[in-house]
C-alpha positions as CSV (number, residue, x, y, z in Angstrom):
1,M,99.9,81.3,118.3
2,T,100.8,84.8,117.2
3,S,98.6,87.9,117.2
4,L,99.0,91.5,115.8
5,R,96.9,94.6,116.1
6,V,97.1,97.1,113.2
7,A,95.9,100.3,114.9
8,N,94.4,103.7,113.9
9,G,94.7,103.3,110.1
10,R,92.0,104.2,107.6
11,V,90.9,100.7,106.4
12,I,89.6,100.5,102.9
13,D,88.3,97.2,101.4
14,P,86.7,97.9,98.0
15,A,85.2,94.4,97.8
16,S,82.9,95.1,100.8
17,G,82.7,98.8,100.7
18,F,84.3,99.2,104.1
19,D,86.0,102.6,104.5
20,R,86.7,104.1,107.9
21,V,89.4,104.5,110.6
22,A,89.5,101.2,112.4
23,D,91.8,98.6,114.0
24,V,92.5,95.2,112.4
25,A,93.1,92.2,114.7
26,I,95.2,89.3,113.3
27,R,95.7,85.9,114.8
28,D,97.7,83.1,113.3
29,G,97.8,84.8,109.9
30,V,94.0,85.3,109.7
31,V,92.0,88.5,110.1
32,L,90.2,88.0,113.3
33,A,88.2,91.3,113.4
34,I,88.0,94.7,111.8
35,G,86.7,97.6,113.8
36,E,85.4,96.4,117.2
37,L,87.9,93.9,118.5
38,P,87.1,91.0,120.8
39,R,87.4,91.8,124.5
40,D,89.8,88.9,125.1
41,F,92.1,89.9,122.2
42,Q,95.6,90.6,123.6
43,P,98.0,91.2,120.7
44,D,101.6,90.2,120.9
45,R,102.5,93.3,118.9
46,T,100.8,96.5,117.9
47,L,101.5,98.6,114.8
48,D,100.3,102.1,115.1
49,V,99.7,103.3,111.6
50,Q,97.9,106.6,112.2
51,G,97.7,108.7,109.1
52,C,98.2,105.6,106.8
53,L,95.8,103.6,104.7
54,V,95.3,99.9,105.4
55,V,94.2,98.1,102.2
56,P,94.2,94.5,100.9
57,G,97.5,93.3,99.7
58,L,97.8,94.5,96.1
59,V,97.5,92.1,93.1
60,D,99.6,92.6,90.0
61,L,98.5,90.6,86.9
62,A,101.5,91.4,84.6
63,V,104.9,90.7,86.0
64,R,108.1,89.3,84.6
65,L,110.8,88.2,87.0
66,D,113.4,88.7,84.3
67,E,113.8,89.8,80.7
68,P,111.7,87.7,78.3
69,G,113.3,84.3,77.7
70,R,115.6,84.6,80.8
71,L,115.3,83.6,84.4
72,R,118.3,84.1,86.6
73,E,118.3,82.8,90.2
74,D,119.2,86.0,91.8
75,R,116.1,87.7,90.4
76,F,113.8,85.8,92.9
77,D,115.2,87.6,95.9
78,S,115.3,91.1,94.3
79,E,111.9,91.0,92.5
80,S,110.0,89.5,95.4
81,A,111.5,92.2,97.6
82,A,110.5,94.8,95.1
83,A,106.9,93.4,95.0
84,V,106.3,93.7,98.7
85,A,108.1,97.1,98.8
86,G,105.3,98.1,96.4
87,G,102.6,96.6,98.6
88,I,102.0,93.7,96.2
89,T,101.3,90.3,97.9
90,R,100.2,88.4,94.9
91,L,101.5,88.5,91.3
92,A,100.9,86.7,88.1
93,C,103.9,86.0,85.9
94,M,104.2,85.5,82.2
95,P,105.1,82.0,80.8
96,D,108.0,83.2,78.6
97,S,110.7,82.4,81.1
98,D,113.6,80.0,80.9
99,P,112.4,77.3,80.8
100,V,109.0,78.2,79.2
101,L,106.1,77.3,81.6
102,D,104.7,74.6,79.4
103,A,105.3,71.6,81.7
104,P,104.0,71.0,85.3
105,G,107.6,70.5,86.6
106,A,108.7,73.9,85.4
107,V,105.7,75.5,87.0
108,A,106.2,73.7,90.3
109,S,109.9,74.5,90.4
110,L,109.3,78.2,89.7
111,R,106.7,78.6,92.4
112,A,108.8,76.7,94.9
113,R,111.9,78.8,94.3
114,F,110.0,82.1,94.3
115,E,108.0,81.4,97.4
116,A,111.1,80.1,99.2
117,M,111.9,83.8,99.5
118,G,109.1,84.1,102.1
119,R,107.5,87.2,100.7
120,A,104.8,87.5,98.0
121,R,102.7,84.7,96.5
122,L,103.3,83.8,92.8
123,H,100.6,82.7,90.4
124,P,102.1,81.6,87.1
125,L,100.3,81.7,83.7
126,G,101.0,78.6,81.8
127,A,101.9,78.5,78.1
128,L,98.9,78.2,75.8
129,T,101.0,76.3,73.3
130,V,104.1,74.1,73.7
131,G,107.2,76.3,73.7
132,L,105.0,79.3,72.9
133,R,105.5,78.4,69.3
134,G,101.8,78.6,68.4
135,E,101.6,75.1,67.1
136,A,100.8,72.2,69.5
137,L,98.5,72.9,72.5
138,S,100.0,72.6,75.9
139,E,98.5,70.2,78.5
140,M,96.5,72.8,80.2
141,A,94.7,70.6,82.7
142,A,98.1,69.3,84.1
143,L,99.5,72.9,84.2
144,A,96.4,74.0,86.1
145,E,96.9,71.3,88.7
146,A,100.5,72.5,89.1
147,G,99.2,76.0,90.0
148,C,98.6,77.9,86.7
149,V,95.8,80.4,87.0
150,G,95.4,80.9,83.3
151,F,97.1,80.4,79.9
152,S,98.9,82.9,77.8
153,Q,101.2,83.3,74.8
154,A,103.0,86.2,76.5
155,G,104.3,88.3,73.6
156,Q,104.1,85.6,71.0
157,P,100.8,85.8,69.0
158,I,99.4,82.7,67.5
159,A,99.4,83.4,63.7
160,D,97.4,80.3,62.7
161,T,93.8,81.2,63.5
162,R,92.7,77.5,63.4
163,T,95.2,76.8,66.2
164,L,94.0,79.7,68.2
165,Q,90.4,78.4,67.8
166,R,91.4,75.0,69.0
167,A,93.3,76.5,72.0
168,L,90.3,78.6,73.0
169,A,87.9,75.6,72.6
170,Y,90.2,73.4,74.7
171,A,90.5,76.1,77.4
172,S,86.7,76.6,77.4
173,S,86.0,72.9,77.9
174,F,87.9,73.1,81.2
175,G,86.7,76.6,82.2
176,F,90.2,78.1,81.9
177,T,90.8,81.7,80.9
178,A,93.0,82.6,78.0
179,W,95.1,85.7,78.9
180,L,96.1,87.1,75.5
181,R,97.9,90.2,74.4
182,P,95.8,91.5,71.4
183,Q,98.4,92.1,68.7
184,D,98.6,90.9,65.1
185,R,101.9,89.2,64.6
186,D,102.8,91.0,61.3
187,L,101.5,94.5,62.0
188,G,103.0,94.4,65.5
189,R,106.6,94.3,64.4
190,G,107.4,98.0,64.9
191,V,109.2,99.6,67.9
192,M,106.8,102.5,68.7
193,A,103.2,103.6,68.0
194,E,102.5,104.5,64.3
195,G,101.9,108.1,63.7
196,A,103.4,111.4,62.8
197,L,106.2,111.1,65.4
198,S,107.2,107.6,64.2
199,T,107.5,108.9,60.7
200,R,109.5,111.9,61.8
201,L,111.9,109.8,63.9
202,G,112.2,107.2,61.1
203,L,111.2,104.3,63.4
204,P,108.9,101.5,62.3
205,G,105.4,102.0,63.8
206,V,102.8,99.7,65.3
207,P,99.3,100.8,64.1
208,A,96.3,100.6,66.4
209,A,94.9,98.1,63.8
210,A,97.5,95.6,65.1
211,E,95.4,95.6,68.3
212,T,91.9,95.9,66.9
213,I,92.4,93.1,64.3
214,A,93.5,90.8,67.1
215,I,90.5,91.8,69.2
216,F,88.0,91.3,66.3
217,T,89.4,87.8,65.8
218,L,89.3,86.9,69.5
219,V,85.7,88.2,69.8
220,E,84.6,86.1,66.9
221,L,86.3,83.0,68.3
222,M,84.8,83.7,71.8
223,R,81.3,83.6,70.2
224,S,82.0,80.2,68.6
225,T,83.9,78.5,71.5
226,G,82.4,80.1,74.6
227,A,85.9,80.8,75.8
228,R,86.7,83.4,78.5
229,V,89.4,85.8,77.4
230,H,91.4,88.4,79.3
231,L,93.0,91.1,77.2
232,C,96.4,91.9,78.5
233,R,97.7,95.5,78.4
234,L,95.2,97.3,76.2
235,S,96.8,100.3,74.5
236,S,94.4,102.1,72.1
237,A,91.1,104.0,72.0
238,A,89.9,101.8,69.2
239,G,90.7,98.7,71.3
240,V,88.7,100.2,74.2
241,A,85.7,100.7,71.9
242,L,85.8,97.0,70.9
243,L,86.1,95.9,74.5
244,R,83.1,98.0,75.5
245,A,81.0,96.6,72.7
246,A,82.0,93.0,73.6
247,K,81.1,93.6,77.3
248,A,77.7,95.1,76.3
249,E,77.1,91.9,74.3
250,G,77.6,89.9,77.4
251,L,80.8,88.1,76.3
252,P,83.0,86.8,79.1
253,I,85.8,89.3,78.4
254,S,88.0,91.4,80.7
255,A,91.0,93.6,80.3
256,D,93.9,95.3,82.0
257,V,96.0,98.3,81.2
258,G,99.7,99.0,82.0
259,I,100.4,101.9,84.4
260,H,102.7,103.6,81.9
261,A,99.9,104.0,79.3
262,L,97.9,106.2,81.8
263,H,100.7,108.8,82.2
264,L,102.9,108.8,79.1
265,V,102.4,109.2,75.3
266,D,104.6,108.6,72.3
267,S,106.2,112.0,72.5
268,D,107.7,111.0,75.8
269,I,110.2,109.0,73.8
270,G,111.9,112.4,73.3
271,H,115.3,112.1,71.7
272,F,115.2,108.3,71.3
273,D,115.0,107.6,75.1
274,S,115.1,103.8,75.2
275,R,113.7,103.9,78.8
276,A,110.3,104.7,77.1
277,R,110.5,101.8,74.7
278,L,107.6,99.7,76.0
279,D,105.5,96.8,74.7
280,P,102.8,97.7,73.8
281,P,104.2,101.0,72.7
282,L,103.1,104.3,74.1
283,R,100.4,105.8,71.9
284,Q,98.8,109.3,71.4
285,Q,97.0,111.6,73.8
286,R,93.5,110.4,72.6
287,D,94.5,106.8,73.4
288,R,95.7,107.7,76.9
289,E,92.5,109.6,77.6
290,A,90.3,106.7,76.4
291,L,92.3,104.2,78.5
292,S,92.0,106.4,81.6
293,A,88.3,106.9,81.2
294,A,87.7,103.1,80.6
295,L,89.6,102.2,83.7
296,A,87.6,104.7,85.7
297,D,84.2,103.5,84.5
298,G,85.0,99.8,84.8
299,T,85.3,98.9,81.1
300,I,88.9,98.1,81.8
301,D,89.0,95.9,84.9
302,A,92.5,96.2,86.4
303,L,95.6,98.2,86.4
304,V,99.0,96.4,86.1
305,S,102.7,97.3,86.5
306,D,103.8,95.5,83.4
307,H,107.1,95.0,85.3
308,V,110.1,94.0,83.2
309,P,113.4,94.2,85.1
310,V,115.5,95.2,82.1
311,D,119.2,95.8,82.9
312,A,121.1,98.9,81.9
313,A,123.1,97.1,79.1
314,S,119.9,96.1,77.4
315,K,118.7,99.7,77.4
316,Q,122.0,101.3,76.4
317,R,121.5,100.5,72.7
318,P,119.9,102.3,69.8
319,F,116.2,102.7,70.5
320,A,115.1,100.1,68.0
321,Q,117.6,97.5,69.3
322,S,116.9,98.1,73.0
323,V,114.9,95.6,75.0
324,P,111.3,96.9,75.6
325,G,110.0,97.1,79.2
326,A,110.5,99.0,82.4
327,T,110.5,98.4,86.1
328,G,107.1,98.9,87.7
329,L,106.5,97.0,90.9
330,E,107.5,99.8,93.2
331,L,105.9,102.5,91.1
332,L,102.5,100.9,90.6
333,L,100.8,102.3,93.7
334,P,102.0,105.9,93.6
335,L,101.3,106.1,89.9
336,A,97.8,104.7,90.5
337,L,97.2,107.3,93.2
338,L,98.4,110.0,90.8
339,W,96.0,108.7,88.1
340,A,93.1,108.7,90.5
341,E,93.7,112.3,91.4
342,R,94.2,113.6,87.9
343,S,91.3,111.6,86.4
344,G,88.9,112.2,89.2
345,A,88.4,108.4,89.5
346,G,88.9,108.7,93.3
347,L,90.9,106.9,95.9
348,R,88.6,103.9,96.3
349,R,88.7,103.1,92.5
350,A,92.5,103.3,92.6
351,I,92.6,100.7,95.4
352,E,89.9,98.6,93.7
353,V,91.8,98.3,90.4
354,L,94.9,97.2,92.3
355,S,93.2,94.7,94.7
356,A,89.6,93.5,94.4
357,A,89.3,93.7,90.6
358,P,92.5,91.9,89.7
359,G,91.8,89.5,92.6
360,R,88.6,88.4,90.9
361,L,90.4,87.9,87.6
362,L,93.0,85.8,89.3
363,G,90.3,83.5,90.5
364,V,92.0,82.7,93.8
365,E,89.8,82.8,96.9
366,G,90.3,85.8,99.1
367,A,92.8,87.5,96.7
368,G,92.6,91.3,96.9
369,R,90.2,91.3,99.8
370,L,90.5,92.3,103.5
371,A,87.8,90.4,105.3
372,V,87.3,88.7,108.6
373,G,88.3,85.0,108.3
374,G,90.5,85.7,105.3
375,A,94.3,85.7,105.0
376,A,96.0,88.7,106.6
377,D,97.6,90.0,103.5
378,L,97.8,93.8,104.0
379,C,99.3,96.8,102.4
380,V,99.8,99.8,104.7
381,F,100.9,103.0,103.0
382,D,101.3,106.7,103.7
383,P,99.5,108.5,100.8
384,D,101.3,111.8,101.4
385,D,104.9,110.6,101.8
386,E,107.0,111.9,98.9
387,W,110.1,110.2,97.5
388,V,112.2,110.4,94.3
389,V,112.6,107.6,91.8
390,T,116.3,106.8,91.8
391,P,118.2,103.6,91.3
392,E,119.1,103.5,95.0
393,A,115.4,103.8,95.9
394,L,114.4,100.7,94.0
395,R,114.8,97.1,95.2
396,S,114.3,95.6,91.8
397,Q,117.4,94.8,89.8
398,G,115.6,96.5,87.0
399,K,116.4,100.2,87.4
400,Q,115.2,101.3,84.0
401,T,112.1,103.5,84.0
402,P,110.9,106.6,82.1
403,F,109.9,108.0,85.5
404,G,113.6,108.2,86.7
405,G,114.1,111.4,88.7
406,Y,110.4,112.0,89.2
407,A,108.9,112.8,92.6
408,M,106.3,110.3,93.7
409,R,103.7,110.6,96.4
410,G,102.7,107.5,98.3
411,R,105.1,105.1,100.1
412,V,104.4,101.7,101.5
413,R,105.2,101.5,105.2
414,F,104.3,97.8,105.9
415,T,103.4,94.8,103.8
416,L,102.0,91.8,105.6
417,V,101.5,88.3,104.2
418,D,99.7,85.8,106.4
419,G,100.1,88.3,109.2
420,W,103.9,88.4,108.9
421,R,105.7,91.6,108.1
422,V,107.5,91.0,104.9
423,H,108.3,94.7,104.3
424,G,108.7,97.6,106.7
């Protein structure tokens, strides 16, 4: 039997509304008490975290453990270490790994290898179609039994609308959620957002219509199939408007947004800086403002890192040939705090979109909550500690980020999973 007291921190649990300086008592990996501790509680250890915030372990819904289509064994150690360094205790990964997560054995193997690191918990998304080819449907029921929390095409849209309809109908019959990136296959073949800048740079652009056409299609199919759909990494003001209308109609739809889209716009590409080549691409100022407002008011449910550990060689190519993506696990929390400050959304909303809200979407009991009787998954961070984004400061093997050299405020001091210190 082991016990721990986390003392003198400001405890915030958005799910319950709890927000005050309090102690947290942990015994055998479970939260025993918050605030007034049992008289007979004698902790084996005490962590004095005065001046820090104590929040539920963060939940990240959009993580790749390697570049799309790859999965190297050494990435399990580095990316799990990066996750807990960012306060993330649960993460959902895309199915476009090697092998594709379209068979129960592949799912079970991935989970076992990742969780053998003894840090964060992994919740895979299964492939919606076999091989992500958009043709034959995967065995979703078997994949769910193996641990998949939902089903996705990652970055591979289903071009055949009839196949998409069948996939949503099948998912609906089992109560599964389809996690889909709303992007038309043909219109989405550019390398940056369409606009005056893409024309000036001579780069093929992705119009906002690539997103809205896909959302229109999904909404119509949701009406006919009853499927639940989660829109992954919304990127445009027009997409936000469609999401808001679908929610007002009462459709079972949710969405997330990538952290980069709240701070950067297409002009941050500068002189063909491949670190700013992302997927979805950075759009214009009006899109950023609409995304920020939608996250603040709850139209967009969750904030994600959209972590892709791209190596230097994959970025040191001409912009259009470089691999899209950026590291994000260790930047998610400080960038969320900065967003909350600049937008006026407030600290509690910033914590909510990183914990309780994505926890609900994950559909795993207790995820993103800090409650008596629940798992002692905690993130303890100092909101005022400043640090600079350098390759040496990042544990992820992916060092590529458009925020390189930036000063960040907010550093994770401790991360606990089942009451064990996995970071700090």
